[in-house]
TORKOL-4160 file (C-alpha; in steps of 0.2 Angstrom, whole numbers, padded with zeros to 4 digits, m for minus):
225
<pt num="1" X="m0369" Y="m0297" Z="m0162"/>
<pt num="2" X="m0376" Y="m0299" Z="m0145"/>
<pt num="3" X="m0386" Y="m0286" Z="m0137"/>
<pt num="4" X="m0387" Y="m0286" Z="m0118"/>
<pt num="5" X="m0398" Y="m0276" Z="m0106"/>
<pt num="6" X="m0390" Y="m0267" Z="m0092"/>
<pt num="7" X="m0393" Y="m0281" Z="m0079"/>
<pt num="8" X="m0386" Y="m0294" Z="m0091"/>
<pt num="9" X="m0371" Y="m0283" Z="m0093"/>
<pt num="10" X="m0368" Y="m0281" Z="m0075"/>
<pt num="11" X="m0370" Y="m0300" Z="m0071"/>
<pt num="12" X="m0358" Y="m0304" Z="m0085"/>
<pt num="13" X="m0345" Y="m0291" Z="m0080"/>
<pt num="14" X="m0346" Y="m0297" Z="m0062"/>
<pt num="15" X="m0343" Y="m0315" Z="m0067"/>
<pt num="16" X="m0328" Y="m0310" Z="m0077"/>
<pt num="17" X="m0321" Y="m0299" Z="m0063"/>
<pt num="18" X="m0322" Y="m0312" Z="m0050"/>
<pt num="19" X="m0314" Y="m0326" Z="m0060"/>
<pt num="20" X="m0299" Y="m0315" Z="m0061"/>
<pt num="21" X="m0298" Y="m0307" Z="m0044"/>
<pt num="22" X="m0305" Y="m0321" Z="m0033"/>
<pt num="23" X="m0302" Y="m0337" Z="m0043"/>
<pt num="24" X="m0302" Y="m0348" Z="m0027"/>
<pt num="25" X="m0321" Y="m0344" Z="m0026"/>
<pt num="26" X="m0325" Y="m0346" Z="m0044"/>
<pt num="27" X="m0337" Y="m0351" Z="m0052"/>
<pt num="28" X="m0350" Y="m0341" Z="m0041"/>
<pt num="29" X="m0365" Y="m0347" Z="m0033"/>
<pt num="30" X="m0381" Y="m0337" Z="m0035"/>
<pt num="31" X="m0379" Y="m0328" Z="m0018"/>
<pt num="32" X="m0361" Y="m0323" Z="m0022"/>
<pt num="33" X="m0366" Y="m0317" Z="m0039"/>
<pt num="34" X="m0379" Y="m0306" Z="m0032"/>
<pt num="35" X="m0367" Y="m0299" Z="m0020"/>
<pt num="36" X="m0354" Y="m0296" Z="m0034"/>
<pt num="37" X="m0367" Y="m0287" Z="m0045"/>
<pt num="38" X="m0373" Y="m0276" Z="m0031"/>
<pt num="39" X="m0356" Y="m0270" Z="m0025"/>
<pt num="40" X="m0355" Y="m0252" Z="m0021"/>
<pt num="41" X="m0337" Y="m0249" Z="m0027"/>
<pt num="42" X="m0331" Y="m0252" Z="m0045"/>
<pt num="43" X="m0349" Y="m0251" Z="m0051"/>
<pt num="44" X="m0358" Y="m0237" Z="m0061"/>
<pt num="45" X="m0372" Y="m0236" Z="m0058"/>
<pt num="46" X="m0374" Y="m0245" Z="m0041"/>
<pt num="47" X="m0388" Y="m0258" Z="m0042"/>
<pt num="48" X="m0399" Y="m0267" Z="m0030"/>
<pt num="49" X="m0403" Y="m0283" Z="m0040"/>
<pt num="50" X="m0413" Y="m0297" Z="m0033"/>
<pt num="51" X="m0410" Y="m0316" Z="m0034"/>
<pt num="52" X="m0424" Y="m0316" Z="m0047"/>
<pt num="53" X="m0416" Y="m0302" Z="m0057"/>
<pt num="54" X="m0399" Y="m0311" Z="m0058"/>
<pt num="55" X="m0408" Y="m0328" Z="m0062"/>
<pt num="56" X="m0417" Y="m0320" Z="m0077"/>
<pt num="57" X="m0400" Y="m0312" Z="m0083"/>
<pt num="58" X="m0391" Y="m0329" Z="m0081"/>
<pt num="59" X="m0405" Y="m0338" Z="m0092"/>
<pt num="60" X="m0403" Y="m0325" Z="m0105"/>
<pt num="61" X="m0384" Y="m0326" Z="m0105"/>
<pt num="62" X="m0385" Y="m0345" Z="m0106"/>
<pt num="63" X="m0395" Y="m0344" Z="m0121"/>
<pt num="64" X="m0382" Y="m0333" Z="m0129"/>
<pt num="65" X="m0368" Y="m0345" Z="m0124"/>
<pt num="66" X="m0360" Y="m0332" Z="m0113"/>
<pt num="67" X="m0363" Y="m0341" Z="m0096"/>
<pt num="68" X="m0363" Y="m0360" Z="m0091"/>
<pt num="69" X="m0372" Y="m0367" Z="m0076"/>
<pt num="70" X="m0362" Y="m0380" Z="m0066"/>
<pt num="71" X="m0370" Y="m0392" Z="m0054"/>
<pt num="72" X="m0359" Y="m0394" Z="m0038"/>
<pt num="73" X="m0367" Y="m0404" Z="m0025"/>
<pt num="74" X="m0383" Y="m0396" Z="m0019"/>
<pt num="75" X="m0378" Y="m0379" Z="m0026"/>
<pt num="76" X="m0378" Y="m0373" Z="m0044"/>
<pt num="77" X="m0363" Y="m0362" Z="m0049"/>
<pt num="78" X="m0360" Y="m0351" Z="m0064"/>
<pt num="79" X="m0346" Y="m0347" Z="m0075"/>
<pt num="80" X="m0344" Y="m0335" Z="m0090"/>
<pt num="81" X="m0339" Y="m0340" Z="m0107"/>
<pt num="82" X="m0335" Y="m0323" Z="m0112"/>
<pt num="83" X="m0318" Y="m0326" Z="m0120"/>
<pt num="84" X="m0325" Y="m0337" Z="m0134"/>
<pt num="85" X="m0343" Y="m0332" Z="m0135"/>
<pt num="86" X="m0341" Y="m0316" Z="m0146"/>
<pt num="87" X="m0333" Y="m0324" Z="m0161"/>
<pt num="88" X="m0314" Y="m0322" Z="m0162"/>
<pt num="89" X="m0307" Y="m0327" Z="m0145"/>
<pt num="90" X="m0303" Y="m0312" Z="m0133"/>
<pt num="91" X="m0285" Y="m0309" Z="m0126"/>
<pt num="92" X="m0282" Y="m0305" Z="m0108"/>
<pt num="93" X="m0280" Y="m0287" Z="m0110"/>
<pt num="94" X="m0296" Y="m0286" Z="m0121"/>
<pt num="95" X="m0306" Y="m0295" Z="m0107"/>
<pt num="96" X="m0300" Y="m0283" Z="m0094"/>
<pt num="97" X="m0305" Y="m0268" Z="m0104"/>
<pt num="98" X="m0322" Y="m0275" Z="m0108"/>
<pt num="99" X="m0325" Y="m0280" Z="m0090"/>
<pt num="100" X="m0322" Y="m0262" Z="m0084"/>
<pt num="101" X="m0333" Y="m0255" Z="m0097"/>
<pt num="102" X="m0347" Y="m0267" Z="m0092"/>
<pt num="103" X="m0346" Y="m0263" Z="m0074"/>
<pt num="104" X="m0342" Y="m0244" Z="m0074"/>
<pt num="105" X="m0349" Y="m0238" Z="m0091"/>
<pt num="106" X="m0339" Y="m0225" Z="m0102"/>
<pt num="107" X="m0321" Y="m0221" Z="m0097"/>
<pt num="108" X="m0306" Y="m0213" Z="m0104"/>
<pt num="109" X="m0291" Y="m0224" Z="m0109"/>
<pt num="110" X="m0281" Y="m0217" Z="m0094"/>
<pt num="111" X="m0295" Y="m0222" Z="m0082"/>
<pt num="112" X="m0296" Y="m0239" Z="m0089"/>
<pt num="113" X="m0277" Y="m0241" Z="m0087"/>
<pt num="114" X="m0278" Y="m0235" Z="m0069"/>
<pt num="115" X="m0293" Y="m0246" Z="m0064"/>
<pt num="116" X="m0287" Y="m0262" Z="m0073"/>
<pt num="117" X="m0272" Y="m0266" Z="m0061"/>
<pt num="118" X="m0281" Y="m0281" Z="m0053"/>
<pt num="119" X="m0287" Y="m0288" Z="m0070"/>
<pt num="120" X="m0272" Y="m0284" Z="m0082"/>
<pt num="121" X="m0257" Y="m0272" Z="m0081"/>
<pt num="122" X="m0255" Y="m0260" Z="m0095"/>
<pt num="123" X="m0237" Y="m0253" Z="m0097"/>
<pt num="124" X="m0243" Y="m0236" Z="m0102"/>
<pt num="125" X="m0258" Y="m0227" Z="m0109"/>
<pt num="126" X="m0252" Y="m0232" Z="m0127"/>
<pt num="127" X="m0254" Y="m0250" Z="m0123"/>
<pt num="128" X="m0272" Y="m0247" Z="m0117"/>
<pt num="129" X="m0276" Y="m0237" Z="m0132"/>
<pt num="130" X="m0269" Y="m0251" Z="m0143"/>
<pt num="131" X="m0281" Y="m0263" Z="m0135"/>
<pt num="132" X="m0296" Y="m0252" Z="m0137"/>
<pt num="133" X="m0292" Y="m0249" Z="m0155"/>
<pt num="134" X="m0290" Y="m0268" Z="m0158"/>
<pt num="135" X="m0308" Y="m0270" Z="m0151"/>
<pt num="136" X="m0315" Y="m0256" Z="m0161"/>
<pt num="137" X="m0307" Y="m0263" Z="m0177"/>
<pt num="138" X="m0315" Y="m0281" Z="m0176"/>
<pt num="139" X="m0328" Y="m0286" Z="m0189"/>
<pt num="140" X="m0341" Y="m0283" Z="m0176"/>
<pt num="141" X="m0334" Y="m0269" Z="m0166"/>
<pt num="142" X="m0335" Y="m0271" Z="m0147"/>
<pt num="143" X="m0331" Y="m0254" Z="m0142"/>
<pt num="144" X="m0333" Y="m0236" Z="m0149"/>
<pt num="145" X="m0324" Y="m0219" Z="m0145"/>
<pt num="146" X="m0337" Y="m0207" Z="m0140"/>
<pt num="147" X="m0338" Y="m0189" Z="m0145"/>
<pt num="148" X="m0328" Y="m0178" Z="m0132"/>
<pt num="149" X="m0339" Y="m0170" Z="m0120"/>
<pt num="150" X="m0338" Y="m0150" Z="m0119"/>
<pt num="151" X="m0325" Y="m0145" Z="m0107"/>
<pt num="152" X="m0318" Y="m0163" Z="m0105"/>
<pt num="153" X="m0299" Y="m0166" Z="m0109"/>
<pt num="154" X="m0301" Y="m0183" Z="m0116"/>
<pt num="155" X="m0314" Y="m0193" Z="m0125"/>
<pt num="156" X="m0322" Y="m0209" Z="m0117"/>
<pt num="157" X="m0324" Y="m0226" Z="m0124"/>
<pt num="158" X="m0339" Y="m0237" Z="m0122"/>
<pt num="159" X="m0343" Y="m0256" Z="m0125"/>
<pt num="160" X="m0356" Y="m0260" Z="m0138"/>
<pt num="161" X="m0363" Y="m0276" Z="m0130"/>
<pt num="162" X="m0379" Y="m0267" Z="m0126"/>
<pt num="163" X="m0381" Y="m0260" Z="m0143"/>
<pt num="164" X="m0377" Y="m0243" Z="m0151"/>
<pt num="165" X="m0372" Y="m0230" Z="m0137"/>
<pt num="166" X="m0383" Y="m0214" Z="m0135"/>
<pt num="167" X="m0372" Y="m0199" Z="m0132"/>
<pt num="168" X="m0385" Y="m0193" Z="m0119"/>
<pt num="169" X="m0384" Y="m0209" Z="m0109"/>
<pt num="170" X="m0365" Y="m0209" Z="m0111"/>
<pt num="171" X="m0364" Y="m0192" Z="m0103"/>
<pt num="172" X="m0374" Y="m0197" Z="m0088"/>
<pt num="173" X="m0359" Y="m0202" Z="m0077"/>
<pt num="174" X="m0350" Y="m0185" Z="m0079"/>
<pt num="175" X="m0367" Y="m0176" Z="m0076"/>
<pt num="176" X="m0371" Y="m0185" Z="m0060"/>
<pt num="177" X="m0354" Y="m0180" Z="m0053"/>
<pt num="178" X="m0355" Y="m0162" Z="m0058"/>
<pt num="179" X="m0373" Y="m0160" Z="m0052"/>
<pt num="180" X="m0366" Y="m0162" Z="m0034"/>
<pt num="181" X="m0357" Y="m0145" Z="m0037"/>
<pt num="182" X="m0339" Y="m0152" Z="m0039"/>
<pt num="183" X="m0328" Y="m0143" Z="m0052"/>
<pt num="184" X="m0325" Y="m0154" Z="m0067"/>
<pt num="185" X="m0306" Y="m0154" Z="m0063"/>
<pt num="186" X="m0310" Y="m0161" Z="m0046"/>
<pt num="187" X="m0322" Y="m0174" Z="m0053"/>
<pt num="188" X="m0309" Y="m0180" Z="m0065"/>
<pt num="189" X="m0296" Y="m0182" Z="m0051"/>
<pt num="190" X="m0307" Y="m0191" Z="m0038"/>
<pt num="191" X="m0296" Y="m0198" Z="m0024"/>
<pt num="192" X="m0290" Y="m0214" Z="m0033"/>
<pt num="193" X="m0281" Y="m0220" Z="m0017"/>
<pt num="194" X="m0297" Y="m0220" Z="m0007"/>
<pt num="195" X="m0307" Y="m0229" Z="m0021"/>
<pt num="196" X="m0293" Y="m0243" Z="m0022"/>
<pt num="197" X="m0295" Y="m0245" Z="m0003"/>
<pt num="198" X="m0314" Y="m0246" Z="m0004"/>
<pt num="199" X="m0312" Y="m0259" Z="m0018"/>
<pt num="200" X="m0299" Y="m0269" Z="m0007"/>
<pt num="201" X="m0311" Y="m0269" Z="0008"/>
<pt num="202" X="m0326" Y="m0275" Z="m0003"/>
<pt num="203" X="m0315" Y="m0289" Z="m0010"/>
<pt num="204" X="m0310" Y="m0294" Z="0007"/>
<pt num="205" X="m0329" Y="m0294" Z="0012"/>
<pt num="206" X="m0333" Y="m0304" Z="m0003"/>
<pt num="207" X="m0319" Y="m0317" Z="0001"/>
<pt num="208" X="m0326" Y="m0319" Z="0019"/>
<pt num="209" X="m0343" Y="m0321" Z="0013"/>
<pt num="210" X="m0338" Y="m0335" Z="0001"/>
<pt num="211" X="m0329" Y="m0344" Z="0015"/>
<pt num="212" X="m0345" Y="m0343" Z="0025"/>
<pt num="213" X="m0355" Y="m0349" Z="0011"/>
<pt num="214" X="m0343" Y="m0364" Z="0009"/>
<pt num="215" X="m0344" Y="m0368" Z="0028"/>
<pt num="216" X="m0363" Y="m0367" Z="0027"/>
<pt num="217" X="m0364" Y="m0379" Z="0012"/>
<pt num="218" X="m0352" Y="m0391" Z="0020"/>
<pt num="219" X="m0362" Y="m0391" Z="0036"/>
<pt num="220" X="m0378" Y="m0394" Z="0026"/>
<pt num="221" X="m0371" Y="m0408" Z="0016"/>
<pt num="222" X="m0365" Y="m0416" Z="0033"/>
<pt num="223" X="m0382" Y="m0415" Z="0041"/>
<pt num="224" X="m0389" Y="m0423" Z="0025"/>
<pt num="225" X="m0378" Y="m0439" Z="0026"/>
């Protein structure tokens, strides 16, 4: 069973996400992967990783056969091997759920279903739960159902790719939100439409950055001829 640190988990999750949401710019260059890992939306916690941080994570993931480096001209690019790197191959719905858990930490099945639209469409909450149960029942379980937090309406799920989950750590997301003084009900009903708009804008920025990188690489290659 693999055991990632938080930076490796973020880098792997970013590669999985971008393969599905922006396939035209996948595999990712190092610059693109750093940007994807440091996004401010759809990430918990928000990180400020350097090129060196991401390179170190990529080396570790390569040793675990979860990432592969591709040489494309003068620029190295990176792709994940997540679907087949954990034993039994993963299905599309399983990849989507694990990707969200890698990027955002513990979440309820309802949250996972709502946030997975760009990655995989679940017909209803029962479908999301069936996927989670399947991941939990593998010979080496990949997710676990956490104990329901006091006052919470629903228990949250977490991936096990970073090892056993500490309940204290798992509760941190809720505690951070509540520390700002927001009632629990309000925290649970954060404006999903606003979140989706921010995510769409960040995806647009990411796409424009990738186009700029491609133009810069083409210009550099032409100057070298």
